[in-house]
PDB file with SEQRES, HELIX, SHEET and CRYST1 records, atoms N, CA, C and O in Angstrom:
SEQRES   1 A   62  UNK UNK UNK UNK UNK UNK UNK UNK UNK UNK UNK UNK UNK          
SEQRES   2 A   62  UNK UNK UNK UNK UNK UNK UNK UNK UNK UNK UNK UNK UNK          
SEQRES   3 A   62  UNK UNK UNK UNK UNK UNK UNK UNK UNK UNK UNK UNK UNK          
SEQRES   4 A   62  UNK UNK UNK UNK UNK UNK UNK UNK UNK UNK UNK UNK UNK          
SEQRES   5 A   62  UNK UNK UNK UNK UNK UNK UNK UNK UNK UNK                      
HELIX    1 AA1 UNK A    2  UNK A   12  1                                  11    
HELIX    2 AA2 UNK A   17  UNK A   24  1                                   8    
HELIX    3 AA3 UNK A   28  UNK A   35  1                                   8    
HELIX    4 AA4 UNK A   43  UNK A   53  1                                  11    
CRYST1    1.000    1.000    1.000  90.00  90.00  90.00 P 1           1          
ATOM      1  N   UNK A   1    -179.577  78.016 126.236  1.00  0.00           N  
ATOM      2  CA  UNK A   1    -180.897  78.248 125.711  1.00  0.00           C  
ATOM      3  C   UNK A   1    -181.541  79.464 126.389  1.00  0.00           C  
ATOM      4  O   UNK A   1    -182.103  80.322 125.707  1.00  0.00           O  
ATOM      5  N   UNK A   2    -181.466  79.545 127.704  1.00  0.00           N  
ATOM      6  CA  UNK A   2    -182.030  80.677 128.430  1.00  0.00           C  
ATOM      7  C   UNK A   2    -181.344  81.978 128.021  1.00  0.00           C  
ATOM      8  O   UNK A   2    -182.002  83.003 127.840  1.00  0.00           O  
ATOM      9  N   UNK A   3    -180.046  81.934 127.878  1.00  0.00           N  
ATOM     10  CA  UNK A   3    -179.290  83.116 127.483  1.00  0.00           C  
ATOM     11  C   UNK A   3    -179.697  83.582 126.087  1.00  0.00           C  
ATOM     12  O   UNK A   3    -179.767  84.785 125.832  1.00  0.00           O  
ATOM     13  N   UNK A   4    -179.963  82.650 125.191  1.00  0.00           N  
ATOM     14  CA  UNK A   4    -180.430  83.008 123.845  1.00  0.00           C  
ATOM     15  C   UNK A   4    -181.776  83.723 123.916  1.00  0.00           C  
ATOM     16  O   UNK A   4    -182.015  84.691 123.194  1.00  0.00           O  
ATOM     17  N   UNK A   5    -182.642  83.240 124.785  1.00  0.00           N  
ATOM     18  CA  UNK A   5    -183.959  83.866 124.957  1.00  0.00           C  
ATOM     19  C   UNK A   5    -183.818  85.285 125.512  1.00  0.00           C  
ATOM     20  O   UNK A   5    -184.497  86.206 125.059  1.00  0.00           O  
ATOM     21  N   UNK A   6    -182.944  85.450 126.482  1.00  0.00           N  
ATOM     22  CA  UNK A   6    -182.711  86.777 127.065  1.00  0.00           C  
ATOM     23  C   UNK A   6    -182.179  87.729 126.004  1.00  0.00           C  
ATOM     24  O   UNK A   6    -182.643  88.864 125.889  1.00  0.00           O  
ATOM     25  N   UNK A   7    -181.211  87.266 125.236  1.00  0.00           N  
ATOM     26  CA  UNK A   7    -180.656  88.112 124.173  1.00  0.00           C  
ATOM     27  C   UNK A   7    -181.705  88.450 123.124  1.00  0.00           C  
ATOM     28  O   UNK A   7    -181.685  89.547 122.566  1.00  0.00           O  
ATOM     29  N   UNK A   8    -182.620  87.529 122.846  1.00  0.00           N  
ATOM     30  CA  UNK A   8    -183.705  87.790 121.892  1.00  0.00           C  
ATOM     31  C   UNK A   8    -184.641  88.884 122.420  1.00  0.00           C  
ATOM     32  O   UNK A   8    -185.091  89.740 121.659  1.00  0.00           O  
ATOM     33  N   UNK A   9    -184.930  88.851 123.718  1.00  0.00           N  
ATOM     34  CA  UNK A   9    -185.788  89.876 124.323  1.00  0.00           C  
ATOM     35  C   UNK A   9    -185.083  91.232 124.278  1.00  0.00           C  
ATOM     36  O   UNK A   9    -185.708  92.250 123.981  1.00  0.00           O  
ATOM     37  N   UNK A  10    -183.806  91.243 124.565  1.00  0.00           N  
ATOM     38  CA  UNK A  10    -183.026  92.488 124.510  1.00  0.00           C  
ATOM     39  C   UNK A  10    -183.091  93.072 123.099  1.00  0.00           C  
ATOM     40  O   UNK A  10    -183.320  94.269 122.922  1.00  0.00           O  
ATOM     41  N   UNK A  11    -182.890  92.226 122.113  1.00  0.00           N  
ATOM     42  CA  UNK A  11    -182.934  92.672 120.715  1.00  0.00           C  
ATOM     43  C   UNK A  11    -184.337  93.146 120.336  1.00  0.00           C  
ATOM     44  O   UNK A  11    -184.490  94.169 119.669  1.00  0.00           O  
ATOM     45  N   UNK A  12    -185.348  92.411 120.756  1.00  0.00           N  
ATOM     46  CA  UNK A  12    -186.746  92.754 120.454  1.00  0.00           C  
ATOM     47  C   UNK A  12    -187.100  94.144 120.974  1.00  0.00           C  
ATOM     48  O   UNK A  12    -187.826  94.893 120.322  1.00  0.00           O  
ATOM     49  N   UNK A  13    -186.582  94.482 122.151  1.00  0.00           N  
ATOM     50  CA  UNK A  13    -186.849  95.791 122.753  1.00  0.00           C  
ATOM     51  C   UNK A  13    -185.934  96.884 122.201  1.00  0.00           C  
ATOM     52  O   UNK A  13    -186.069  98.053 122.563  1.00  0.00           O  
ATOM     53  N   UNK A  14    -185.000  96.502 121.323  1.00  0.00           N  
ATOM     54  CA  UNK A  14    -184.099  97.490 120.729  1.00  0.00           C  
ATOM     55  C   UNK A  14    -183.092  98.050 121.719  1.00  0.00           C  
ATOM     56  O   UNK A  14    -182.625  99.179 121.565  1.00  0.00           O  
ATOM     57  N   UNK A  15    -182.756  97.260 122.737  1.00  0.00           N  
ATOM     58  CA  UNK A  15    -181.827  97.710 123.768  1.00  0.00           C  
ATOM     59  C   UNK A  15    -180.384  97.440 123.365  1.00  0.00           C  
ATOM     60  O   UNK A  15    -180.100  96.551 122.562  1.00  0.00           O  
ATOM     61  N   UNK A  16    -179.504  98.206 123.926  1.00  0.00           N  
ATOM     62  CA  UNK A  16    -178.059  98.043 123.723  1.00  0.00           C  
ATOM     63  C   UNK A  16    -177.432  97.605 125.042  1.00  0.00           C  
ATOM     64  O   UNK A  16    -178.050  97.713 126.101  1.00  0.00           O  
ATOM     65  N   UNK A  17    -176.196  97.109 124.965  1.00  0.00           N  
ATOM     66  CA  UNK A  17    -175.493  96.712 126.188  1.00  0.00           C  
ATOM     67  C   UNK A  17    -175.410  97.870 127.165  1.00  0.00           C  
ATOM     68  O   UNK A  17    -175.479  97.671 128.378  1.00  0.00           O  
ATOM     69  N   UNK A  18    -175.264  99.073 126.643  1.00  0.00           N  
ATOM     70  CA  UNK A  18    -175.191 100.260 127.505  1.00  0.00           C  
ATOM     71  C   UNK A  18    -176.450 100.370 128.370  1.00  0.00           C  
ATOM     72  O   UNK A  18    -176.368 100.709 129.550  1.00  0.00           O  
ATOM     73  N   UNK A  19    -177.615 100.081 127.777  1.00  0.00           N  
ATOM     74  CA  UNK A  19    -178.871 100.134 128.526  1.00  0.00           C  
ATOM     75  C   UNK A  19    -178.877  99.098 129.648  1.00  0.00           C  
ATOM     76  O   UNK A  19    -179.318  99.379 130.763  1.00  0.00           O  
ATOM     77  N   UNK A  20    -178.384  97.905 129.342  1.00  0.00           N  
ATOM     78  CA  UNK A  20    -178.317  96.831 130.331  1.00  0.00           C  
ATOM     79  C   UNK A  20    -177.362  97.224 131.455  1.00  0.00           C  
ATOM     80  O   UNK A  20    -177.668  97.032 132.632  1.00  0.00           O  
ATOM     81  N   UNK A  21    -176.216  97.769 131.092  1.00  0.00           N  
ATOM     82  CA  UNK A  21    -175.216  98.196 132.086  1.00  0.00           C  
ATOM     83  C   UNK A  21    -175.796  99.209 133.058  1.00  0.00           C  
ATOM     84  O   UNK A  21    -175.627  99.096 134.272  1.00  0.00           O  
ATOM     85  N   UNK A  22    -176.479 100.195 132.509  1.00  0.00           N  
ATOM     86  CA  UNK A  22    -177.057 101.241 133.354  1.00  0.00           C  
ATOM     87  C   UNK A  22    -178.142 100.675 134.270  1.00  0.00           C  
ATOM     88  O   UNK A  22    -178.226 101.045 135.441  1.00  0.00           O  
ATOM     89  N   UNK A  23    -178.960  99.788 133.738  1.00  0.00           N  
ATOM     90  CA  UNK A  23    -180.045  99.206 134.537  1.00  0.00           C  
ATOM     91  C   UNK A  23    -179.520  98.319 135.657  1.00  0.00           C  
ATOM     92  O   UNK A  23    -180.091  98.278 136.747  1.00  0.00           O  
ATOM     93  N   UNK A  24    -178.426  97.610 135.382  1.00  0.00           N  
ATOM     94  CA  UNK A  24    -177.891  96.661 136.360  1.00  0.00           C  
ATOM     95  C   UNK A  24    -176.767  97.243 137.211  1.00  0.00           C  
ATOM     96  O   UNK A  24    -176.384  96.656 138.224  1.00  0.00           O  
ATOM     97  N   UNK A  25    -176.243  98.388 136.806  1.00  0.00           N  
ATOM     98  CA  UNK A  25    -175.138  98.997 137.543  1.00  0.00           C  
ATOM     99  C   UNK A  25    -173.840  98.223 137.397  1.00  0.00           C  
ATOM    100  O   UNK A  25    -173.087  98.067 138.358  1.00  0.00           O  
ATOM    101  N   UNK A  26    -173.583  97.733 136.176  1.00  0.00           N  
ATOM    102  CA  UNK A  26    -172.360  96.968 135.914  1.00  0.00           C  
ATOM    103  C   UNK A  26    -171.613  97.577 134.737  1.00  0.00           C  
ATOM    104  O   UNK A  26    -172.167  98.381 133.987  1.00  0.00           O  
ATOM    105  N   UNK A  27    -170.354  97.189 134.580  1.00  0.00           N  
ATOM    106  CA  UNK A  27    -169.553  97.701 133.470  1.00  0.00           C  
ATOM    107  C   UNK A  27    -169.973  97.034 132.164  1.00  0.00           C  
ATOM    108  O   UNK A  27    -170.582  95.964 132.162  1.00  0.00           O  
ATOM    109  N   UNK A  28    -169.635  97.685 131.062  1.00  0.00           N  
ATOM    110  CA  UNK A  28    -169.985  97.137 129.761  1.00  0.00           C  
ATOM    111  C   UNK A  28    -169.232  95.833 129.489  1.00  0.00           C  
ATOM    112  O   UNK A  28    -169.776  94.920 128.868  1.00  0.00           O  
ATOM    113  N   UNK A  29    -167.993  95.747 129.948  1.00  0.00           N  
ATOM    114  CA  UNK A  29    -167.239  94.510 129.726  1.00  0.00           C  
ATOM    115  C   UNK A  29    -167.856  93.342 130.495  1.00  0.00           C  
ATOM    116  O   UNK A  29    -167.893  92.218 129.995  1.00  0.00           O  
ATOM    117  N   UNK A  30    -168.338  93.608 131.710  1.00  0.00           N  
ATOM    118  CA  UNK A  30    -168.977  92.557 132.501  1.00  0.00           C  
ATOM    119  C   UNK A  30    -170.304  92.144 131.868  1.00  0.00           C  
ATOM    120  O   UNK A  30    -170.626  90.957 131.812  1.00  0.00           O  
ATOM    121  N   UNK A  31    -171.073  93.123 131.393  1.00  0.00           N  
ATOM    122  CA  UNK A  31    -172.338  92.819 130.710  1.00  0.00           C  
ATOM    123  C   UNK A  31    -172.084  91.957 129.486  1.00  0.00           C  
ATOM    124  O   UNK A  31    -172.822  91.007 129.226  1.00  0.00           O  
ATOM    125  N   UNK A  32    -171.053  92.282 128.741  1.00  0.00           N  
ATOM    126  CA  UNK A  32    -170.706  91.507 127.554  1.00  0.00           C  
ATOM    127  C   UNK A  32    -170.379  90.063 127.919  1.00  0.00           C  
ATOM    128  O   UNK A  32    -170.825  89.131 127.249  1.00  0.00           O  
ATOM    129  N   UNK A  33    -169.605  89.883 128.973  1.00  0.00           N  
ATOM    130  CA  UNK A  33    -169.252  88.521 129.404  1.00  0.00           C  
ATOM    131  C   UNK A  33    -170.488  87.743 129.841  1.00  0.00           C  
ATOM    132  O   UNK A  33    -170.609  86.554 129.547  1.00  0.00           O  
ATOM    133  N   UNK A  34    -171.408  88.406 130.541  1.00  0.00           N  
ATOM    134  CA  UNK A  34    -172.640  87.747 130.980  1.00  0.00           C  
ATOM    135  C   UNK A  34    -173.508  87.352 129.788  1.00  0.00           C  
ATOM    136  O   UNK A  34    -173.981  86.219 129.695  1.00  0.00           O  
ATOM    137  N   UNK A  35    -173.709  88.302 128.881  1.00  0.00           N  
ATOM    138  CA  UNK A  35    -174.618  88.082 127.760  1.00  0.00           C  
ATOM    139  C   UNK A  35    -174.042  87.150 126.696  1.00  0.00           C  
ATOM    140  O   UNK A  35    -174.773  86.624 125.857  1.00  0.00           O  
ATOM    141  N   UNK A  36    -172.728  86.954 126.740  1.00  0.00           N  
ATOM    142  CA  UNK A  36    -172.085  86.021 125.809  1.00  0.00           C  
ATOM    143  C   UNK A  36    -171.776  84.674 126.453  1.00  0.00           C  
ATOM    144  O   UNK A  36    -171.153  83.809 125.836  1.00  0.00           O  
ATOM    145  N   UNK A  37    -172.216  84.501 127.702  1.00  0.00           N  
ATOM    146  CA  UNK A  37    -172.048  83.220 128.379  1.00  0.00           C  
ATOM    147  C   UNK A  37    -170.663  82.943 128.921  1.00  0.00           C  
ATOM    148  O   UNK A  37    -170.364  81.811 129.300  1.00  0.00           O  
ATOM    149  N   UNK A  38    -169.813  83.955 128.966  1.00  0.00           N  
ATOM    150  CA  UNK A  38    -168.463  83.766 129.497  1.00  0.00           C  
ATOM    151  C   UNK A  38    -168.434  83.816 131.014  1.00  0.00           C  
ATOM    152  O   UNK A  38    -167.533  83.265 131.647  1.00  0.00           O  
ATOM    153  N   UNK A  39    -169.428  84.483 131.594  1.00  0.00           N  
ATOM    154  CA  UNK A  39    -169.608  84.533 133.048  1.00  0.00           C  
ATOM    155  C   UNK A  39    -171.058  84.164 133.333  1.00  0.00           C  
ATOM    156  O   UNK A  39    -171.924  84.297 132.468  1.00  0.00           O  
ATOM    157  N   UNK A  40    -171.312  83.698 134.551  1.00  0.00           N  
ATOM    158  CA  UNK A  40    -172.665  83.331 134.937  1.00  0.00           C  
ATOM    159  C   UNK A  40    -173.293  84.426 135.790  1.00  0.00           C  
ATOM    160  O   UNK A  40    -172.620  85.068 136.596  1.00  0.00           O  
ATOM    161  N   UNK A  41    -174.584  84.624 135.598  1.00  0.00           N  
ATOM    162  CA  UNK A  41    -175.332  85.582 136.410  1.00  0.00           C  
ATOM    163  C   UNK A  41    -175.458  85.042 137.826  1.00  0.00           C  
ATOM    164  O   UNK A  41    -175.659  83.843 138.019  1.00  0.00           O  
ATOM    165  N   UNK A  42    -175.339  85.929 138.826  1.00  0.00           N  
ATOM    166  CA  UNK A  42    -175.754  85.516 140.158  1.00  0.00           C  
ATOM    167  C   UNK A  42    -177.256  85.795 140.228  1.00  0.00           C  
ATOM    168  O   UNK A  42    -177.787  86.543 139.406  1.00  0.00           O  
ATOM    169  N   UNK A  43    -177.920  85.214 141.176  1.00  0.00           N  
ATOM    170  CA  UNK A  43    -179.380  85.259 141.228  1.00  0.00           C  
ATOM    171  C   UNK A  43    -179.928  86.679 141.332  1.00  0.00           C  
ATOM    172  O   UNK A  43    -180.914  87.004 140.670  1.00  0.00           O  
ATOM    173  N   UNK A  44    -179.316  87.523 142.141  1.00  0.00           N  
ATOM    174  CA  UNK A  44    -179.844  88.882 142.309  1.00  0.00           C  
ATOM    175  C   UNK A  44    -179.684  89.702 141.031  1.00  0.00           C  
ATOM    176  O   UNK A  44    -180.565  90.490 140.688  1.00  0.00           O  
ATOM    177  N   UNK A  45    -178.586  89.528 140.336  1.00  0.00           N  
ATOM    178  CA  UNK A  45    -178.367  90.243 139.081  1.00  0.00           C  
ATOM    179  C   UNK A  45    -179.315  89.734 138.000  1.00  0.00           C  
ATOM    180  O   UNK A  45    -179.827  90.517 137.200  1.00  0.00           O  
ATOM    181  N   UNK A  46    -179.546  88.431 137.978  1.00  0.00           N  
ATOM    182  CA  UNK A  46    -180.478  87.839 137.026  1.00  0.00           C  
ATOM    183  C   UNK A  46    -181.892  88.361 137.276  1.00  0.00           C  
ATOM    184  O   UNK A  46    -182.627  88.662 136.335  1.00  0.00           O  
ATOM    185  N   UNK A  47    -182.265  88.466 138.545  1.00  0.00           N  
ATOM    186  CA  UNK A  47    -183.585  88.987 138.897  1.00  0.00           C  
ATOM    187  C   UNK A  47    -183.738  90.442 138.461  1.00  0.00           C  
ATOM    188  O   UNK A  47    -184.788  90.838 137.954  1.00  0.00           O  
ATOM    189  N   UNK A  48    -182.684  91.234 138.660  1.00  0.00           N  
ATOM    190  CA  UNK A  48    -182.698  92.636 138.229  1.00  0.00           C  
ATOM    191  C   UNK A  48    -182.897  92.730 136.712  1.00  0.00           C  
ATOM    192  O   UNK A  48    -183.681  93.543 136.223  1.00  0.00           O  
ATOM    193  N   UNK A  49    -182.170  91.882 135.983  1.00  0.00           N  
ATOM    194  CA  UNK A  49    -182.276  91.887 134.525  1.00  0.00           C  
ATOM    195  C   UNK A  49    -183.691  91.506 134.092  1.00  0.00           C  
ATOM    196  O   UNK A  49    -184.268  92.156 133.219  1.00  0.00           O  
ATOM    197  N   UNK A  50    -184.243  90.477 134.686  1.00  0.00           N  
ATOM    198  CA  UNK A  50    -185.599  90.042 134.342  1.00  0.00           C  
ATOM    199  C   UNK A  50    -186.617  91.132 134.644  1.00  0.00           C  
ATOM    200  O   UNK A  50    -187.534  91.358 133.854  1.00  0.00           O  
ATOM    201  N   UNK A  51    -186.467  91.799 135.762  1.00  0.00           N  
ATOM    202  CA  UNK A  51    -187.368  92.910 136.097  1.00  0.00           C  
ATOM    203  C   UNK A  51    -187.252  94.032 135.072  1.00  0.00           C  
ATOM    204  O   UNK A  51    -188.260  94.587 134.634  1.00  0.00           O  
ATOM    205  N   UNK A  52    -186.027  94.363 134.693  1.00  0.00           N  
ATOM    206  CA  UNK A  52    -185.789  95.417 133.707  1.00  0.00           C  
ATOM    207  C   UNK A  52    -186.412  95.054 132.357  1.00  0.00           C  
ATOM    208  O   UNK A  52    -186.995  95.905 131.686  1.00  0.00           O  
ATOM    209  N   UNK A  53    -186.285  93.792 131.970  1.00  0.00           N  
ATOM    210  CA  UNK A  53    -186.816  93.337 130.681  1.00  0.00           C  
ATOM    211  C   UNK A  53    -188.293  92.941 130.760  1.00  0.00           C  
ATOM    212  O   UNK A  53    -188.908  92.586 129.754  1.00  0.00           O  
ATOM    213  N   UNK A  54    -188.848  93.009 131.971  1.00  0.00           N  
ATOM    214  CA  UNK A  54    -190.242  92.612 132.215  1.00  0.00           C  
ATOM    215  C   UNK A  54    -190.481  91.144 131.837  1.00  0.00           C  
ATOM    216  O   UNK A  54    -191.463  90.795 131.183  1.00  0.00           O  
ATOM    217  N   UNK A  55    -189.547  90.309 132.273  1.00  0.00           N  
ATOM    218  CA  UNK A  55    -189.636  88.865 132.081  1.00  0.00           C  
ATOM    219  C   UNK A  55    -190.053  88.248 133.403  1.00  0.00           C  
ATOM    220  O   UNK A  55    -189.440  88.515 134.437  1.00  0.00           O  
ATOM    221  N   UNK A  56    -191.082  87.433 133.376  1.00  0.00           N  
ATOM    222  CA  UNK A  56    -191.556  86.755 134.581  1.00  0.00           C  
ATOM    223  C   UNK A  56    -190.657  85.552 134.876  1.00  0.00           C  
ATOM    224  O   UNK A  56    -190.337  84.765 133.986  1.00  0.00           O  
ATOM    225  N   UNK A  57    -190.264  85.429 136.127  1.00  0.00           N  
ATOM    226  CA  UNK A  57    -189.464  84.283 136.565  1.00  0.00           C  
ATOM    227  C   UNK A  57    -190.407  83.266 137.178  1.00  0.00           C  
ATOM    228  O   UNK A  57    -191.145  83.580 138.112  1.00  0.00           O  
ATOM    229  N   UNK A  58    -190.385  82.061 136.662  1.00  0.00           N  
ATOM    230  CA  UNK A  58    -191.227  80.984 137.211  1.00  0.00           C  
ATOM    231  C   UNK A  58    -190.352  79.794 137.540  1.00  0.00           C  
ATOM    232  O   UNK A  58    -189.398  79.483 136.828  1.00  0.00           O  
ATOM    233  N   UNK A  59    -190.694  79.142 138.624  1.00  0.00           N  
ATOM    234  CA  UNK A  59    -189.993  77.924 138.996  1.00  0.00           C  
ATOM    235  C   UNK A  59    -190.591  76.750 138.231  1.00  0.00           C  
ATOM    236  O   UNK A  59    -191.797  76.694 137.990  1.00  0.00           O  
ATOM    237  N   UNK A  60    -189.741  75.836 137.864  1.00  0.00           N  
ATOM    238  CA  UNK A  60    -190.203  74.636 137.163  1.00  0.00           C  
ATOM    239  C   UNK A  60    -190.313  73.532 138.183  1.00  0.00           C  
ATOM    240  O   UNK A  60    -189.338  73.192 138.852  1.00  0.00           O  
ATOM    241  N   UNK A  61    -191.499  72.972 138.302  1.00  0.00           N  
ATOM    242  CA  UNK A  61    -191.710  71.879 139.238  1.00  0.00           C  
ATOM    243  C   UNK A  61    -191.843  70.578 138.468  1.00  0.00           C  
ATOM    244  O   UNK A  61    -192.449  70.530 137.397  1.00  0.00           O  
ATOM    245  N   UNK A  62    -191.272  69.536 139.024  1.00  0.00           N  
ATOM    246  CA  UNK A  62    -191.374  68.205 138.391  1.00  0.00           C  
ATOM    247  C   UNK A  62    -192.390  67.376 139.087  1.00  0.00           C  
ATOM    248  O   UNK A  62    -192.620  66.229 138.703  1.00  0.00           O  
TER     249      UNK A  62                                                      
END                                                                             
């Protein structure tokens, strides 16, 4: 679900995988695996992506 939301934001901004790769400093094949759910983001890379997309990260408290 979170990955779908991220991909929706990427699409909304008209970004391409190349833009994500350059912003995160990763290869296009790795970006593809991350964005397609084949690999998991580590926290620092996820934070970089959220900053690039201007997505606020909030903790969920129960």
